[in-house]
N, C-alpha and C positions, 0 to 999 in steps of 0.2 A: 396811531402814534407809535414810534419806535421806543422802546423801554430804555435802551442804553445808547448813549451818544458820545463821540470824542469830547474831551474836555476842551474848551478853548484856551487861548491864550492868557487870560486872566488867571486860570489856574496854573498853567506853566510858570507864569511870572512869579507867583506866590511860592511854588514848588521850588524853584532855582534859589529864592532868597532863602526860604526855610533851610534848604540842604546846605548852602554856602556857610550860613550864621549859625545853624543849630545842630546839623546832622551830617557833617562832613565824613563820618565814619560809614556812611550808608552809600557814598558816591559811587561805588562799584556795582550797586544793583541796578537792575532794570526795573523800573516802576511805571506802570501803566496808569494813567489818570483818566477816568471817564466820568460822566453823569449818568445818574439814574432819574428818568422822568417822571417816575411814579413814586408815591410815598412809601416808604419802608419802615414798618414797625419792628423793633427789637425789644423783646423783655418789656412789652407795655409802652415803649416811648419811641418817639419818631426817632430814626437814625438819621443824624445830619451827615454823616460819612461813615465808612467802614473801610476796613482793610483786610484783604485776603491774601493769602500765600497760593501761588500758582501751583496746580499740581502738574503731572506731566502732560496730562492732555490739554489744559489751559496754555501750557508753555508751546505746545504743538501748534495750536489754533492762534497763539498770538504773535507768532514770527513775523517781522517786518525789518524795513531796512534799519531801524534803531537797535533793535532786539533780533538780531539773527538767530540766536537760541531760543527765543520766546521770553516774555517777562517774568521776573521773580516774584513780583508783588503786583497786585491790583489794588488801587484806591479807588473808591466808589463814592461820589460826592452826590448828595441830593441837590438837584439843579436849582429848586426854588431856594433852598438854604443858601446855595451860593449866591444866588442872584439877588436875595434879600440881604445879604451881609455886606459889611463895609469893609474897608482893607484890614483892619485890626482883627475882626472876627475871621475873615478869610484865612489870616495868618493861625489864628487860634485853633481854626479847624484843621488846618494843613499840619501843624506842630503836633496836635494832639493824635492824629492817625499816624504820623511817622513815628512819635513816641512809643507805638506799639510794637515796632519792628526791632529785634534783636539779632545780632549775629553772636553766637555763643563762643566759647573758648575752643571750640573745635572747628569754628567756621560755618556751623550750621545756622541755617536760618529760621527763626522762630517768630512768633507772635506772643506777645505780654497782654495778659488779660487785664481788665481794668482793677482788679482787685489787688494787685501787686503795688503796695505802696501808693495807692491811687494817684499815681502820676504826681508825686509832690513838686517836681520841677515846674509842671504846668500849672500847678496851684500858685507856686510863688510867681511865674510869670503873668499870672492873671488876677494878682491880688488887688488891683484897680476895679475889676467888675467881676467877683466871682460867680456872679449868676449869669453870666453872659449867655451859657449854653441853654440854660433854662429859659431865657426871656427869647432866644433865637427860636427854639424848639417849639415854644407856644406859639409865635408869630407864623412859622411855616405850617404847624398843624392847623392854625385858624384860617390861613390860605386855601390849603387842601379842603377844607370843610366848606368854605364859601363856594368854592369850585363844584363841589359835589352837589350842593344845594341849587346851584344855578343850572344844572343839567338834569336835575330830578323833575320828572313830569308833576305837574300841580294836580291836585285832584279835580276832577271834572273835565280834564282836558283828554 
């Protein structure tokens, strides 16, 4: 199985909605959206998604009709997390990842780590379900574990 695949229309729809309503200041950026088909653990917890700045090599290899100079940002979504999420959690994931992106006063593109004010705006937006991420992470991790058990050979076979 291929590790990374193109994000589908459901991701693009949520991305467009998030950009229009919450992140219009990022509209000039070229952002590539992809799925990761394998579980990724980051600092001991499953990563539902992650955002990366594209370096010069990635920009070169990511050139296409949409981003003729290559992409500035790559957002990688855990495919299972996306599939298991409802519309509200999909927007939460997208919004969280986009909130990492910052264009500073000099126009330089940067990523904000989690520890900077702990995304107060995201906390405010998710006051109705502050543990949504933990619940979704647990569900996704459980599914990965079940799949691992299904392919593990049983003793005596």
